[in-house]
matplotlib code that plots the C-alpha trace (Angstrom):
import matplotlib.pyplot as plt

x = [0.0, 1.0, 2.0, 2.1, 5.5, 5.6, 6.1, 9.0, 10.3, 13.9, 14.8, 18.4, 19.2, 22.4, 20.9, 17.6, 15.6, 13.7, 10.0, 7.1, 5.8, 2.5, 2.1, 4.8, 4.1, 6.0, 5.4, 7.2, 6.4, 5.3, 4.4, 4.0, 1.7, -1.9, -1.8, -1.8, 1.2, 1.3, -2.4, -1.8, 1.5, -0.2, -3.3, -0.8, 1.6, -1.6, -2.8, 0.5, 0.1, 2.5, 1.8, 2.0, 0.8, -0.6, 0.1, -1.6, -1.1, -4.6, -7.8, -9.5, -8.3, -10.3, -7.7, -8.9, -7.4, -5.7, -5.0, -8.2, -6.7, -6.5, -4.8, -5.1, -2.2, -3.9, -7.2, -5.2, -3.6, -7.1, -7.9, -5.3, -6.6, -10.1, -11.3, -11.5, -15.5, -15.9, -14.1, -15.6, -19.0, -18.1, -19.0, -16.8, -16.2, -14.1, -11.1, -10.9, -8.4, -6.6, -6.7, -5.2, -7.5, -6.6, -8.6, -7.5, -7.6, -8.2, -5.5, -5.4, -2.3, -3.3, -5.9, -6.1, -8.8, -5.9, -4.7, -4.5, -6.0, -9.2, -9.6, -8.5, -9.3, -8.3, -10.8, -11.5, -12.6, -12.0, -8.7, -10.6, -12.8, -10.1, -8.0, -11.3, -11.6, -8.2, -8.4, -11.3, -10.3, -7.5, -9.2, -10.3, -7.0, -6.5, -2.4, -3.6, -3.9, -4.3, -3.5, -5.3, -3.8, -0.4, 1.9, 5.7, 8.3, 11.4, 13.0, 14.4, 18.0, 20.4, 23.9, 23.3, 20.0, 16.6, 14.3, 10.8, 9.2, 7.8, 4.8, 2.6, -1.0, -4.1, -3.1, 0.3, 4.2, 3.9, 6.7, 6.3, 9.2, 9.5, 12.1, 11.2, 9.9, 8.8, 8.7, 5.5, 4.4, 4.2, 6.2, 7.0, 8.3, 9.2, 10.8, 12.7, 13.9, 14.5, 17.1, 18.8, 18.0, 19.9, 17.7, 18.4, 15.9, 14.7, 12.4, 9.9, 9.2, 5.2, 3.3, -0.4, -3.8, -6.5, -10.3, -13.6, -16.2, -20.2, -20.3, -23.2, -24.8, -23.7, -20.0, -17.5, -16.5, -13.2, -10.4, -8.3, -5.8, -6.6, -4.5, -4.8, -1.9, 0.4, -2.1, -2.6, -5.6, -5.7, -9.4, -11.0, -14.2, -15.5, -18.7, -20.7, -18.3, -14.5, -11.7, -9.3, -5.8, -4.7, -0.5, 1.5, 4.8, 7.1, 6.8, 4.2, 1.7, 2.1, 1.7, -1.9, -2.8, -1.6, -3.9, -6.9, -9.1, -11.4, -8.4, -7.6, -11.5, -11.1, -7.6, -9.4, -12.6, -9.6, -9.0, -12.4, -15.0, -18.1, -17.2, -17.6, -20.8, -19.4, -16.2, -18.9, -18.6, -15.5, -16.2, -12.9, -9.0, -9.9, -11.6, -8.3, -5.4, -1.9, 0.5, 3.9, 5.5, 8.5, 10.4, 13.0, 14.4, 16.4, 20.1, 19.3, 15.9, 16.4, 18.8, 18.7, 15.5, 14.1, 12.5, 11.3, 8.1, 6.5, 6.7, 8.6, 11.2, 10.6, 8.4, 6.7, 5.4, 1.7, 1.9, 0.2, -1.4, 1.3, 2.1, -0.3, 0.0, 3.9, 3.5, 1.7, 3.7, 6.4, 3.9, 3.7, 7.2, 8.1, 5.5, 7.0, 10.2, 9.8, 6.8, 9.3, 12.1, 9.7, 7.9, 11.4, 11.9, 15.4, 15.2, 18.5, 19.8, 20.2, 16.2, 15.8, 18.3, 16.3, 13.3, 15.2, 16.8, 13.1, 11.5, 14.2, 14.8, 11.0, 10.7, 13.5, 12.1, 8.4, 10.5, 12.5, 9.3, 7.6, 10.7, 10.2, 6.3, 7.0, 9.6, 8.8, 5.0, 4.2, 7.3, 6.7, 2.9, 3.8, 6.6, 5.1, 2.2, 2.4, -0.8, 0.0, 1.2, 0.9, 4.5, 4.2, 5.0, 1.5, 0.6, 2.4, 0.1, 3.7, 4.2, 1.3, 0.2, 3.4, 2.4, -0.5, 1.2, 3.7, 0.6, -1.5, 0.7, 4.2, 7.4, 7.4, 4.2, 4.1, 2.0, 1.3, 3.0, 1.5]
y = [0.4, 3.4, 5.6, 9.3, 11.2, 14.5, 18.0, 18.6, 15.1, 14.1, 17.0, 17.1, 20.4, 19.6, 16.4, 17.8, 21.2, 22.1, 22.5, 23.1, 19.6, 19.4, 15.5, 12.8, 9.1, 5.4, 2.5, -0.5, 0.8, 3.7, 3.1, 7.0, 6.6, 5.0, 4.1, 0.5, -0.8, 1.0, 0.0, -3.6, -3.6, -2.0, -4.5, -7.6, -6.4, -5.6, -9.3, -10.1, -8.1, -5.7, -2.0, 0.5, 3.7, 4.4, 8.1, 9.5, 12.8, 13.4, 13.7, 11.0, 8.3, 9.6, 10.8, 10.8, 8.8, 6.3, 2.8, 0.8, -2.6, -5.4, -8.7, -12.0, -11.8, -9.3, -11.5, -14.5, -12.7, -11.1, -15.2, -16.0, -13.4, -14.5, -11.0, -12.2, -12.8, -9.8, -7.6, -9.0, -7.8, -4.2, -3.0, -4.1, -5.0, -7.7, -7.8, -10.7, -10.1, -7.2, -6.6, -4.1, -3.1, -1.2, 0.2, -3.4, -5.8, -7.1, -9.1, -10.6, -8.5, -10.9, -13.9, -14.1, -16.6, -19.3, -18.6, -21.6, -19.1, -18.6, -15.3, -15.7, -11.7, -8.3, -6.7, -2.9, -1.6, 2.4, 2.4, 4.9, 1.7, -0.8, 1.7, 2.2, -1.9, -2.4, 0.2, -1.0, -4.4, -3.1, -1.0, -4.0, -4.5, -2.4, -2.0, -0.4, 3.7, 5.7, 9.4, 11.5, 14.6, 13.9, 15.4, 14.4, 16.4, 15.0, 11.9, 11.5, 10.6, 10.3, 8.3, 7.7, 5.3, 6.6, 6.7, 7.9, 11.1, 14.3, 15.3, 19.0, 18.2, 18.8, 22.3, 21.8, 19.4, 15.7, 13.6, 9.6, 7.4, 4.0, 0.4, 0.9, 3.4, 2.3, 5.0, 3.4, 7.2, 6.7, 7.9, 11.6, 9.9, 12.3, 10.1, 8.7, 12.5, 12.7, 9.3, 10.6, 7.3, 7.3, 5.9, 4.7, 6.5, 5.8, 8.4, 5.8, 7.5, 8.8, 10.8, 10.1, 12.1, 10.3, 11.3, 9.0, 9.1, 7.6, 3.7, 2.2, -0.9, -1.9, -1.4, -4.2, -5.2, -5.2, -3.4, -3.0, -0.3, 1.3, 2.3, 5.0, 6.6, 8.1, 7.8, 5.5, 5.3, 2.9, 1.7, 0.6, -0.5, 0.9, 0.0, 2.9, 4.7, 4.4, 5.6, 6.4, 7.0, 9.2, 8.3, 11.1, 11.0, 12.2, 16.2, 16.7, 18.1, 21.7, 21.3, 19.6, 22.5, 25.2, 23.3, 23.3, 21.2, 21.0, 19.8, 17.0, 16.0, 15.4, 13.3, 11.1, 10.6, 9.3, 6.5, 6.0, 7.3, 5.6, 8.0, 11.1, 12.3, 11.3, 13.7, 16.4, 15.7, 17.3, 20.8, 21.7, 20.7, 20.5, 17.1, 16.1, 15.0, 14.8, 11.8, 12.4, 8.9, 7.6, 4.3, 4.3, 1.8, 2.7, 0.8, 0.2, 0.4, 0.8, 2.2, 1.7, 2.0, 3.0, 0.9, 2.0, -0.4, 0.6, 3.4, 4.6, 1.9, 1.9, 3.8, 1.8, 3.0, 2.4, -0.6, -3.3, -1.6, -4.0, -0.7, -1.8, -5.2, -5.2, -2.7, -5.0, -8.0, -5.8, -5.3, -9.0, -9.8, -6.9, -8.2, -12.0, -10.7, -8.0, -9.2, -11.8, -9.0, -6.5, -8.6, -9.1, -5.1, -5.7, -5.1, -5.5, -4.0, -7.4, -8.2, -5.2, -6.1, -9.8, -7.8, -5.9, -9.5, -11.0, -7.9, -6.6, -9.5, -9.5, -5.6, -5.4, -8.5, -6.5, -3.0, -4.8, -6.0, -2.8, -1.3, -4.2, -2.7, 0.7, 0.4, -2.2, -2.0, 1.5, 4.0, 2.8, 3.7, 7.2, 8.6, 7.0, 8.0, 4.4, 1.6, 0.1, -4.1, -5.8, -7.8, -11.3, -12.7, -11.2, -14.4, -17.1, -18.6, -19.6, -16.1, -14.6, -16.1, -14.5, -10.9, -12.4, -14.2, -11.3, -9.0, -11.1, -13.1, -11.4, -13.0, -15.4, -15.7, -14.2, -16.1, -14.7, -16.5, -15.1]
z = [-0.1, -0.5, 2.9, 3.2, 3.5, 5.2, 3.1, 1.8, 2.8, 1.2, -0.8, -1.6, -3.5, -4.5, -6.6, -7.8, -7.5, -4.5, -4.8, -2.3, -2.4, -1.6, -0.8, -1.3, -1.6, -1.4, -3.5, -4.6, -8.5, -10.3, -13.8, -15.6, -18.8, -18.5, -22.0, -23.2, -21.7, -18.5, -18.1, -18.5, -16.4, -13.6, -13.9, -13.5, -11.0, -9.3, -8.9, -7.4, -4.8, -5.5, -4.7, -7.2, -8.6, -12.2, -13.5, -16.4, -17.7, -19.1, -16.9, -19.3, -21.7, -24.3, -27.5, -30.9, -33.1, -31.1, -31.9, -32.0, -33.2, -30.4, -32.0, -31.0, -29.3, -26.7, -26.8, -25.5, -22.9, -22.1, -21.9, -19.4, -17.5, -17.6, -19.1, -22.8, -22.2, -21.2, -23.1, -26.1, -24.4, -25.2, -28.7, -31.4, -34.6, -36.0, -39.0, -40.7, -43.2, -44.7, -48.4, -50.8, -53.6, -56.8, -60.1, -61.3, -58.9, -54.9, -53.2, -49.9, -47.7, -44.1, -43.9, -40.0, -40.5, -40.9, -37.8, -34.7, -32.0, -30.3, -32.2, -35.8, -36.2, -35.2, -32.8, -33.3, -30.0, -28.7, -27.0, -24.5, -23.6, -23.5, -21.0, -18.9, -18.9, -17.7, -15.4, -13.6, -13.3, -11.5, -9.4, -7.7, -5.8, -2.9, -3.8, -7.1, -7.3, -10.5, -10.4, -13.5, -14.3, -13.5, -15.4, -14.3, -14.4, -12.8, -11.9, -8.5, -8.9, -5.5, -6.6, -9.8, -9.0, -9.9, -7.0, -8.1, -9.7, -8.9, -11.0, -11.2, -10.8, -8.0, -7.0, -6.8, -6.8, -5.4, -5.0, -5.5, -4.1, -5.7, -5.9, -9.4, -11.6, -15.6, -18.5, -20.5, -21.6, -25.3, -28.6, -26.8, -23.9, -21.0, -19.0, -22.3, -22.0, -18.2, -18.5, -21.4, -23.1, -26.6, -29.2, -33.1, -35.1, -38.5, -41.1, -42.6, -46.4, -45.4, -43.1, -42.3, -42.0, -39.8, -40.2, -40.1, -42.4, -42.2, -42.9, -44.8, -44.1, -47.6, -47.5, -46.8, -43.6, -42.2, -43.2, -46.6, -48.7, -51.6, -53.9, -56.8, -59.0, -56.4, -53.8, -50.7, -47.8, -45.4, -44.5, -41.2, -40.2, -36.8, -37.2, -37.8, -39.4, -41.4, -39.6, -42.8, -43.2, -45.9, -46.3, -47.9, -48.8, -45.9, -45.4, -47.9, -45.0, -45.6, -49.1, -48.8, -46.4, -48.8, -51.5, -49.4, -48.1, -51.2, -53.2, -50.3, -51.0, -54.4, -53.8, -51.4, -53.9, -57.3, -54.5, -53.1, -55.5, -53.6, -50.7, -52.7, -51.0, -47.4, -48.0, -47.8, -44.2, -44.0, -43.4, -41.7, -41.0, -37.1, -38.6, -39.5, -37.5, -38.8, -37.8, -38.1, -38.8, -36.9, -36.0, -33.5, -30.7, -28.0, -27.4, -24.0, -22.3, -18.8, -15.7, -12.3, -10.8, -14.1, -17.3, -20.4, -22.7, -25.0, -27.7, -25.0, -25.5, -29.4, -31.4, -33.9, -37.7, -38.2, -40.7, -39.5, -36.5, -34.3, -31.8, -29.1, -29.0, -28.9, -25.9, -24.3, -24.7, -23.2, -19.9, -19.8, -19.7, -17.9, -15.0, -15.5, -15.0, -12.0, -10.1, -7.8, -7.4, -6.5, -3.9, -2.4, -2.8, -4.5, -8.4, -10.0, -13.3, -14.5, -14.0, -16.2, -18.5, -18.7, -19.8, -22.7, -23.8, -23.9, -26.2, -28.4, -31.0, -31.3, -31.7, -34.0, -36.2, -36.6, -37.6, -40.3, -41.5, -41.4, -43.3, -45.9, -46.4, -46.5, -48.8, -51.3, -51.2, -49.6, -50.8, -54.8, -54.7, -53.0, -55.2, -58.8, -60.8, -62.2, -61.5, -58.5, -58.9, -56.1, -55.3, -56.5, -52.6, -52.1, -54.3, -52.9, -50.2, -48.0, -48.2, -47.3, -44.5, -42.9, -42.5, -40.9, -38.1, -37.6, -37.3, -35.5, -32.8, -33.3, -33.3, -30.3, -28.0, -25.0, -21.8, -18.4, -15.7, -12.8]

ax = plt.figure().add_subplot(projection="3d")
ax.plot(x, y, z, "-o")
ax.set_aspect("equal")
plt.show()
């Protein structure tokens, strides 16, 4: 359980700036970031009886155009936790395959129906609902504490060891001391910056504009990529609406803004002509979210007292929508490895290194797969006005099943051990 600590406790001006601390707490584990990785890790540790505090910078979980895909790998984890049936009781849709459609042909990119799993599909569930579901489950454990609106500003460092964090929120500065601090705070990770972690960065040849359009009952189900001359749109079925990703060459956003919204709608209609009337629903740029696509891998995910997981450790390209699922797999491995050391209140550097060893290789493999698809499939479309011809490997059954497995299940299966 967390315990109150006297005001202005343990301040060391020679190490950290002094603030007027409203209150302080101690706990076994402080998780920064209430996204999928942080929320699932919190639930898994709470189930083991470990005291923890989960800090989320926003006051709710509702952010537009967050990833809404829950892959079979995560559904199997939910099944191991006894939560899959209840999770599927929430309103959702199922994506059983991903196809690529050109003006001349349609090719299946990934068919999940052949996979050996109880969940041969991608579950399309708003991330806000998933996070609310997971944190509500965690709140059943008295050793779990969630703080919303907690904007972490500083790491507490003593003798080179991270001892916790200071955050602003709720009327001032607060301090949390912890045996272990976990950075699960996403692609713009504050803890990655504060901990001075070094990343290997790549620049995928694309950016994305996200927007939504109404879906009609007669529309096809699932997900698909629509390819035109020099244009590419990914379409995700969200029940009563389509979530569309208009993929553009890297750095091309300002040129689109200059051309104007009507020109954008005209361009989209050239690829998806049946949406021409629905595009009238877009009447302001505020309805369109811009995503600068990045990909990176932190060289070393840890230092004494601090571990990074999920996008904080490895920013994923949106190709395949695997980011959420790899982040959750990180959380499962972290809980498996660190549960016992946290119970013993003695987390060694070797324990943190073990988490990275188990997760770095599958992360590198999926990022290499994403890079291959970006270079072999997407970049040629974006840099040419020629009609897109799907690569031959997509027509070979033995190779066609590989994208489905990598996207749906990951490289190695991850299971809850506690």
